[in-house]
C-alpha positions as CSV (number, residue, x, y, z in Angstrom):
1,X,-7.6,-24.8,-0.2
2,X,-6.6,-22.6,2.7
3,X,-8.6,-19.5,3.4
4,X,-7.2,-16.0,3.3
5,X,-9.0,-12.8,4.3
6,X,-7.8,-9.5,2.9
7,X,-8.7,-6.0,4.3
8,X,-8.1,-3.4,1.6
9,X,-9.2,0.1,0.9
10,X,-8.3,3.7,0.7
11,X,-5.8,5.6,2.8
12,X,-7.3,6.8,6.1
13,X,-10.2,4.3,5.9
14,X,-9.3,2.4,9.1
15,X,-7.8,-0.8,7.6
16,X,-5.1,-1.3,10.2
17,X,-7.6,-1.0,13.1
18,X,-10.0,-3.4,11.5
19,X,-7.2,-5.9,10.8
20,X,-6.2,-5.9,14.4
21,X,-9.8,-6.4,15.6
22,X,-10.3,-9.4,13.2
23,X,-6.9,-10.9,14.1
24,X,-7.9,-10.8,17.8
25,X,-11.3,-12.2,17.1
26,X,-10.3,-15.1,14.9
27,X,-6.9,-16.2,16.4
28,X,-5.1,-14.5,13.5
29,X,-2.0,-12.6,12.5
30,X,-1.7,-9.6,10.1
31,X,0.4,-9.6,7.0
32,X,1.1,-6.0,6.0
33,X,0.2,-5.2,2.4
34,X,1.9,-1.8,2.0
35,X,4.7,-1.0,-0.4
36,X,6.2,1.6,2.0
37,X,5.8,0.0,5.4
38,X,8.4,-2.6,4.4
39,X,11.1,0.1,4.9
40,X,12.7,0.8,8.3
41,X,12.2,4.3,9.6
42,X,9.2,5.1,7.5
43,X,6.7,5.3,10.4
44,X,4.5,8.4,10.6
45,X,4.5,8.9,6.8
46,X,3.2,5.4,6.1
47,X,0.8,5.1,9.0
48,X,2.7,2.1,10.3
49,X,1.2,0.4,13.3
50,X,2.8,1.2,16.6
51,X,4.7,-1.2,18.8
52,X,1.7,-1.2,21.1
53,X,-0.6,-2.2,18.2
54,X,1.9,-4.9,17.1
55,X,1.6,-6.4,20.6
56,X,-2.2,-6.5,20.2
57,X,-1.7,-8.7,17.0
58,X,1.4,-10.2,15.4
59,X,2.3,-8.3,12.2
60,X,4.5,-9.4,9.4
61,X,6.4,-7.6,6.5
62,X,7.0,-4.4,8.4
63,X,10.5,-2.9,8.8
64,X,12.2,-5.6,6.7
65,X,14.5,-3.6,4.4
66,X,16.5,-0.4,4.6
67,X,15.8,2.9,2.8
68,X,17.3,3.1,-0.7
69,X,17.1,-0.7,-1.2
70,X,15.1,-1.9,-4.2
71,X,12.0,-4.0,-3.6
72,X,9.9,-5.6,-6.3
73,X,6.3,-6.9,-6.4
74,X,7.6,-10.4,-7.0
75,X,9.8,-10.2,-3.9
76,X,6.8,-9.0,-1.9
77,X,4.6,-11.9,-3.1
78,X,7.2,-14.4,-2.1
79,X,7.6,-13.0,1.4
80,X,3.8,-12.7,1.8
81,X,3.3,-16.4,0.7
82,X,5.9,-17.4,3.3
83,X,4.2,-15.4,6.1
84,X,0.8,-16.6,5.2
85,X,1.8,-20.2,5.0
86,X,3.6,-19.8,8.3
87,X,0.4,-18.7,9.8
88,X,-1.4,-21.8,8.6
89,X,1.3,-24.1,10.0
90,X,0.9,-22.4,13.4
91,X,-2.9,-22.8,13.2
92,X,-3.3,-19.0,12.9
93,X,-5.7,-17.2,10.5
94,X,-3.8,-14.8,8.2
95,X,-5.2,-11.4,7.4
96,X,-3.6,-9.5,4.5
97,X,-4.1,-5.8,5.4
98,X,-3.2,-2.7,3.5
99,X,-3.8,-0.3,0.7
100,X,-1.3,-1.2,-2.0
101,X,-3.8,-2.7,-4.5
102,X,-1.2,-4.4,-6.7
103,X,0.4,-6.2,-3.8
104,X,-2.9,-7.5,-2.5
105,X,-4.0,-8.6,-6.0
106,X,-0.7,-10.4,-6.7
107,X,-1.2,-12.5,-3.6
108,X,-5.0,-12.9,-3.8
109,X,-5.1,-13.8,-7.5
110,X,-1.8,-15.7,-7.5
111,X,0.2,-13.8,-10.1
112,X,2.6,-16.2,-11.8
113,X,5.8,-14.3,-12.3
114,X,8.2,-14.9,-15.1
115,X,11.9,-13.9,-14.8
116,X,12.4,-10.1,-14.6
117,X,12.8,-8.3,-17.9
118,X,16.3,-7.2,-18.9
119,X,16.8,-3.6,-17.7
120,X,17.9,-2.2,-21.1
121,X,15.1,-3.9,-23.0
122,X,12.6,-2.7,-20.5
123,X,13.8,0.9,-20.6
124,X,13.8,0.9,-24.4
125,X,10.2,-0.3,-24.3
126,X,9.2,2.4,-21.8
127,X,11.0,5.2,-23.7
128,X,8.9,4.5,-26.7
129,X,5.7,5.5,-24.8
130,X,4.2,8.9,-24.7
131,X,3.7,10.7,-21.4
132,X,0.0,9.9,-21.5
133,X,0.7,6.2,-22.1
134,X,3.1,6.0,-19.2
135,X,0.5,7.6,-16.9
136,X,-2.2,5.2,-18.1
137,X,0.1,2.2,-17.5
138,X,1.0,3.4,-14.0
139,X,-2.6,3.8,-13.1
140,X,-3.3,0.3,-14.3
141,X,-0.8,-0.9,-11.8
142,X,-2.5,0.9,-9.0
143,X,0.3,3.4,-8.8
144,X,-0.1,7.0,-7.5
145,X,0.6,9.5,-10.3
146,X,1.0,13.0,-8.9
147,X,0.5,16.0,-11.2
148,X,3.6,17.6,-12.8
149,X,5.9,14.6,-13.0
150,X,8.4,14.9,-15.9
151,X,8.5,12.1,-18.5
152,X,11.9,11.0,-17.0
153,X,10.3,10.6,-13.5
154,X,7.3,8.8,-15.0
155,X,9.6,6.5,-16.9
156,X,11.5,5.6,-13.7
157,X,8.3,4.9,-11.8
158,X,6.9,2.8,-14.6
159,X,10.2,0.8,-14.8
160,X,10.0,0.1,-11.1
161,X,6.3,-0.9,-11.4
162,X,7.0,-3.3,-14.3
163,X,10.1,-5.0,-12.8
164,X,9.1,-8.6,-12.2
165,X,5.5,-8.0,-13.1
166,X,5.5,-9.9,-16.4
167,X,3.2,-12.9,-15.7
168,X,1.4,-15.8,-17.4
169,X,-1.8,-17.3,-16.2
170,X,-2.6,-16.7,-12.5
171,X,-2.5,-19.5,-10.0
172,X,-4.4,-18.6,-6.8
173,X,-3.1,-20.4,-3.8
174,X,-5.9,-19.6,-1.4
175,X,-9.6,-19.1,-1.3
176,X,-10.0,-15.4,-0.6
177,X,-12.6,-13.2,1.1
178,X,-11.8,-9.6,0.3
179,X,-13.2,-6.8,2.5
180,X,-13.0,-3.3,1.0
181,X,-13.1,-0.1,3.1
182,X,-14.0,3.1,1.2
183,X,-15.7,5.8,3.2
184,X,-17.9,8.3,1.3
185,X,-15.8,11.0,-0.2
186,X,-16.7,13.9,2.1
187,X,-16.0,11.8,5.2
188,X,-12.8,10.4,3.7
189,X,-11.4,13.8,2.8
190,X,-12.0,15.1,6.3
191,X,-10.3,12.1,7.8
192,X,-7.3,12.6,5.5
193,X,-7.0,16.2,6.7
194,X,-7.3,15.3,10.4
195,X,-4.7,12.5,10.0
196,X,-2.3,14.7,8.1
197,X,-2.5,17.4,10.8
198,X,-1.9,14.8,13.5
199,X,1.1,13.3,11.8
200,X,2.7,16.7,11.2
201,X,2.2,17.5,14.9
202,X,3.8,14.2,15.9
203,X,7.0,15.1,13.9
204,X,6.6,13.7,10.3
205,X,8.9,16.4,8.9
206,X,11.5,15.5,11.5
207,X,11.2,11.8,10.4
208,X,12.1,12.7,6.9
209,X,15.0,15.0,8.0
210,X,16.4,12.0,10.0
211,X,16.0,9.7,7.0
212,X,18.0,12.2,4.9
213,X,20.7,12.5,7.6
214,X,20.9,8.7,7.6
215,X,21.5,8.6,3.8
216,X,18.0,8.4,2.2
217,X,18.5,9.8,-1.3
218,X,16.3,12.4,-3.0
219,X,15.5,9.8,-5.6
220,X,14.4,7.3,-3.0
221,X,12.1,9.8,-1.2
222,X,10.7,11.0,-4.5
223,X,9.8,7.4,-5.4
224,X,7.9,6.9,-2.2
225,X,5.3,9.5,-3.2
226,X,2.8,11.4,-1.1
227,X,4.2,12.5,2.3
228,X,7.8,11.7,1.7
229,X,8.0,13.3,-1.7
230,X,6.5,16.6,-0.7
231,X,8.2,16.9,2.7
232,X,11.5,16.2,1.0
233,X,10.7,19.0,-1.5
234,X,9.8,21.3,1.4
235,X,13.0,20.5,3.2
236,X,14.9,21.2,-0.1
237,X,13.3,24.7,-0.3
238,X,11.0,24.0,-3.2
239,X,7.9,25.1,-1.3
240,X,6.9,27.4,1.5
241,X,5.2,25.5,4.4
242,X,1.8,26.7,3.2
243,X,2.4,25.6,-0.4
244,X,3.7,22.3,0.8
245,X,0.7,21.6,3.1
246,X,-1.9,22.5,0.4
247,X,-0.2,20.5,-2.3
248,X,0.3,17.4,-0.1
249,X,-3.3,17.5,1.1
250,X,-4.5,17.8,-2.5
251,X,-2.3,14.9,-3.6
252,X,-3.4,12.6,-0.8
253,X,-7.0,13.2,-1.7
254,X,-6.3,12.6,-5.4
255,X,-4.6,9.3,-4.4
256,X,-7.6,8.2,-2.4
257,X,-9.8,8.9,-5.3
258,X,-7.6,6.7,-7.6
259,X,-7.5,4.0,-5.0
260,X,-11.3,3.9,-5.0
261,X,-11.3,3.4,-8.7
262,X,-8.8,0.6,-8.4
263,X,-10.7,-1.3,-5.7
264,X,-13.9,-1.1,-7.7
265,X,-12.2,-3.6,-10.1
266,X,-11.5,-6.2,-7.3
267,X,-13.1,-9.6,-7.7
268,X,-15.4,-11.3,-5.2
269,X,-15.1,-8.3,-2.8
270,X,-17.4,-7.3,0.0
271,X,-17.7,-3.5,0.3
272,X,-18.3,-2.8,3.9
273,X,-21.0,-0.2,4.8
274,X,-18.8,2.5,6.3
275,X,-21.8,4.4,7.4
276,X,-23.0,1.5,9.5
277,X,-21.5,-1.0,11.9
278,X,-18.8,-2.1,9.5
279,X,-16.8,-3.9,12.2
280,X,-19.8,-6.2,13.0
281,X,-20.4,-6.6,9.3
282,X,-16.8,-7.7,8.8
283,X,-16.8,-10.1,11.8
284,X,-20.0,-11.8,10.5
285,X,-18.6,-12.1,7.0
286,X,-15.3,-13.6,8.2
287,X,-17.2,-16.0,10.5
288,X,-19.4,-17.2,7.6
289,X,-16.5,-17.5,5.2
290,X,-14.4,-19.6,7.6
291,X,-17.3,-21.9,8.4
292,X,-18.2,-22.4,4.8
């Protein structure tokens, strides 16, 4: 069975940098595992690797669809399998890197998808749930659930999460080493603030304005969560700048906390010591895994 290394963890933990280091060290390529980086034009808000970083290591599944287009978990898994298998054919080691837990789990554990549920039947099923039940199900999918969402918005998000997710027994295609990056909370929260300030200085609000000018809908931006949701609301006049900044910072931190809970459930995972030399630890772990 071919071997796959995944690098997962919270937002602002340094996954992208470590993925590039490992790809360079082990003749590898990076397969992005991010539900928002698949979209063209979503750069600063998603922490997408730069063109320079992409020259340092080949990256796949970035900038592959246009804003407003629908994209399911099953579609991601299929494209990820193609990219991973392409690496093996070229004698390259694939590294699956990103923070969308459900995406990484679908590939690592080999989710076996059935045909997508009928839209009307699925909506009827969701509409019977209470608000608390919808939130619980979204969290089980590793989805971000901001405070204050209406039942209608929760239902739409849950429908999107469930599309194509019905599965039977898993069929893993690869032997997997999973590296998890979760800094201690105080460090992580400070890194989140520094990164948010930097992205705003680089023009993240202008990025969303341009997306809207090019036709990105309010519904699409709302569905992206975090930066795009709250910047869109700020542009639409729902917040002052100060309100927008404080709410966004709070929601990113809450999201990181939920990500931590999600990754604690991962199987056969090595949690890197983020207070130590985690890069060396990761290199040693990958080297041992590939030689095994």
